[in-house]
N, C-alpha and C positions, 0 to 999 in steps of 0.2 A: 609572776614570779614563781619558779619551779619550786616544788618540795625538795628539801635537801634530806638525802636518805643515807644512812649507815646500813650497811647489809652484813648479816651474819650468816655463814654457812654456804659451802659450795658442794655440797653432797647431792643426793639423788634428787631431792626436793628443792633445796636451796639454788641449784643452778637455774632452775626455771624462773624462780623469783628474781635472781640477779640479772638475768637477761631481760626480763620484763621491766625492771627498774631502768636499766640501760636505755631501752627502747623507747620508754615513755617521754614525750616532749615536756610533760609537766612534772617530770622528776629528774633530779640531779644527784647521781651517785657521788657522795664525798668522802666515803670511808668503807672498808671491808674487814671484817673480823674473821679469822680462820681458827679452827681448833687445832689443826695439824701445824707445828711450828715449822715444818719443811717448806710450808706454802708462803710463809711471811715474806714480804718484800717482793713477791711476784704480782704482776699485773692482774686486775680483777677481769679484764676481758680475756686475757690469755688463759686464766684458770678454768674458763668454760669454753674454750676452743674458738675464740673471737680475736678480732683485732685488739691491740692495746687501747684502754680508754683513759689512762693516765692516772689511775687510782691504785696504789700499791696495797697489798694485803698486810694486816697487822695481827699480832698474837696477843695484843695488849689492849685491855678495856679502856684505860684512862685516857690515852690520846684520842680515842674515838668519842668518848664522852665530851672531851674538850671541844670537839668540832661543833657541838651544839646542833646537831640535826633537828629536823622537824619530826623525823620518825625513824624507828629501826625495824627493818624486816629481819626477824630472827627466825632461823631455821637450824637451830642445833638439834641434836637427837635427845629429846626429852625423855624418850622411852628408856634410855640407858641410865640416865641420872636426873630424875625429876627435881630433886633438891637443888642440884648444882644449876640447872636451868632456871628455877625459880630465883635463885640468887643473882644470876647474871642479869636476867630481865629486870629484877628489882632495882638493880644499880642504874640502869637507864630511866626508870620511872621515877626514882627518887631525885635524879638530876632533872626532872622536868621534861623528859624526852618520851614521846608516845611510841607504843610498840604494837606491831602485828605479828602474829606468830601462829605456826601450826604445830609447835612443840609443846604445848601445854594443854592436853586434853581436859584436864580438870577445871580449866578456866574458860572453856567454850560455853558452858551453861552455868555460871557461877550463882544463879538462883536456885539451882537444883543439885548441888554437890555439897558434901561436907569436907571437901579436902582441906586439910589444915594449911596447906601452901596459899590458899586464897587469902588468908588473913594477912600474910606478908606482902602479897601483891596489892591488896586494897590499901594497906598502910603506905606502901611506896607511891601509889597513885595519889593519895591524899597528900603526902609530904611534898611531892614534887609538882602537884597539879597537873598530872599526865593521865592519859587514857591507855588502856590495853584492851585489844580485841584478839581473842584466840579463836582460830577457825580451822579449816581444812576441808576434806571431802567426806570423810566418815571416821571419827566423828567431825561434824561440820555440815557443810552446804547440803549433801545429799540426805542426811539423817537428821537435819535441824531445820534450817530455813526452807527447804523445798518440801520436807515431809509435813511440817506444820502447815504450810500453805496448802498442801493437797487435802487437809481435813476439811477445808471450807466448803468443799463440794459434797459432803455428805449430810444425809438426813439423820441417820443413825449409825454409829460404829460400834461393832461388837468385838473387834479384835484387829490388831495392827501387827504386821511383820515388816521390819526393816532390814533388807538383805544386801550384802555384797557378794558377788560372784566374781572371782579374780584369778587370773592366771599369773602366777609369779615366777614362771620359768625365766623371765628376763629381767626380774627386778634385782637391782644390783647391791642391795643392803643385806650383807651376811648376817648381821645381828638380828634384823627382823625375820629374814627368811629361817634361820636356824634356831635362834634361840627363843623367838616368840611364837612363829608358827610351828617350828620343830622338823622343817623339812630336812631330810637326810639323816635323821635321828631314828632310833628304836621306836616302833609304834606306841610302846607303853612309857616312852621317857617323860619326865615332868618337865613341862615348859611353862612359861609365863602365862600361856592360853590355858593349858590343860589344868593348871592348878585353880583356875578362876580368879585369882587375885587380880590379874591385869584386865579381866572382863569388867570387874567392878570399878577398879580405878579409872579405866579409860572410857567406858561406856555408860556407867550408871547415870551419869549426869545427862546423856543424851536420852536415855529411856525416861528418866524423870521429866524432863522438859517437854517430851512428846506427850506423856501421860498428863501433864499439867495443863497442856493445850486442850486436852479433851475432857478435863475436869475430873480426872481420875487421880487416885492416891496409891502409890505402890506400898503395898503392905508386907510384901515378902519378895525374896529373890531366889532364882534357880539358875544354875549353870550346867551345860552339858558340853562335852568335847569328844569327838570321834575322829579316828584317823583311818587312813587307808595306805596300803603298801605300794610302792613302785613296782611295775610288772618287769622293769629293766633298768639298766643303768641309764643316767641322764647326765649330759653336761650342761649346766646352767651358769646363769650369771654369777651365782654364789659357790660355784664349784661343782664337784660330782655329787650326784644324788644316787646312792647305790640301791640295786635291786632289793626289795623287801624292806627297806627303810620308808619313813613316812614321806609320801608324795601328794597327799591330800589331806585336808583338815576341815571339819564342819563343827563349829561351836556356836553356842546360844547363851545369851543373857536374857533371861525371861523375868518380867516384872508381873507379879501377881496382884490382881485387883479384884477385890470382892470374892476372893477365893478361886478366881479363874485366871488362867494364863493369857492375859488379854495384851500384854506388850511383849513382843519378841524381837530382839535384835540378834541377827545370825549372820556368820560369814561361811561361805564355801570357797575355800581357797585351794590351788592346785598348782602342781609342776606340770603334769601331763594330764589333758582331759580324759584320756583312756583309763585313768586310774580311779575315776569317780565311781563309786559303787552305784548300782540301781537302788532306787529308794531314797537317795539324797535328793533334796529340793533343787530344782534347776529350772531356769526359764525354758519353755518349750522349744523356742526358736533357736536355742543355743545348742541343742542336741546335734552332735556331729561337727559343730564349728565353735570350739570353745576356747579360742585364742584372745576373745575380747575380755573386757572388764565392764560389769554393769552393777547399777545400784537400783533396787526396786523397793518402791513402797506399796505394799499390799493391804489394802483396806478391805476388811470384811464387815459387812453390814448392809444398809440400804441408801443408795445403790452399793454394790460391791465393785471395785475397780483396782487397777494397778497402775502405777506410774513408774516409767523406766528412764534412767540415765545411763545410756549405753556409750561406750568409748571404743571405737574401732581399733584404736592403737594400744588397747589394754592398759597396763598400768603406767606407761609413759604419759597417756592422757590423763590418768588419774593424778600423777604427779604434777602436771600442769594445772589441773583444776585447783588442787590443793594449795599450790602456790598463788595462783590468781585470785582466788577468793580473799586471800590476805592482802595482796598488793593493790587490788582495785578499791579496797576499803580504806586506804590511806587518807584521802581527802575528808572522808567522813569522820574518820577516827581523829583527825587534827582539829576538827571543828567541834567535836563533841565534849560534853562535860567531863571533868576528870572522873576516872573509876574504871572497873572492869565491866566491859559491855557483854551482854548475853545476846549472841547473834540471832537468837530466835525472836529477840524483841525490838529488832531495828528493820527500817524500810529496806527492801532489796535494792541493791545497787549494782552498777555495771562499770566498764572501764572508762566511760565518759562522766563518772559521778564528780 
């Protein structure tokens, strides 16, 4: 019997997950929720450029809950409104419907974060007897399941750097590109990243979970954010980036352990690789060919080694990995005990799970 799935979201990441649900023989798409009311009534397949599949989009939760699906693949934009996202997901959980999502970074490592929304989600899971798994690529697979597995090869670990290197020139989400990373804004503009607030809310659980895997305790936090200007005007997926405005950003969330900066999570993101200043960390093999996106786990110790997850199609592949790490987990989530799952504490899984 196929898993009956309600899908939420047809944006940059959600369309990848929706396509995967449609393609899988062990899943049946029974409902689709869209944030934009203008999309209501349209066929799910047509909304992602495919042939019709016979499932019309809805803008109302109640009829979707009434379908009693086995799981919801939720890909709303949690960065815009974490409280609303939590409330929507909790509605499904309270009704006994399992959820996988990339929209709740604070729930990816529930044992390592103090986010108040987790109490709501745990209560909803208990009430409905349902299970929630939040994941993605970062935070998620690359800086969680993959990084924790990487530590098993070390004799001694002195320091860890979890890195994203990403070209955002073709990334289609303006809210992320401009208001989070700050692309196209003045170099000194305050953004969700530069203020440090989002770094803690989104990635502190990741840093804590990695530290926990090493037996470390984070005793203090530091954040940094540096920007670099565009050398020229650029036409991008989010519109024009004017010369002199932000075209590259390097931020860090640092966990202090025993007085030393032992856990570093950092992103180097750009619109055009030529704007990346000398001195910023970059993988050597990417010099002169910075169209791709990669995630690196850099272990300093004995032995010292780096592990890289490189994607030739840049952020498009990154969006696919974000979606698939959630969709592929559905059989495991449906079979799991009720509650919020920490993805660092589960057995690795694949599309055949």
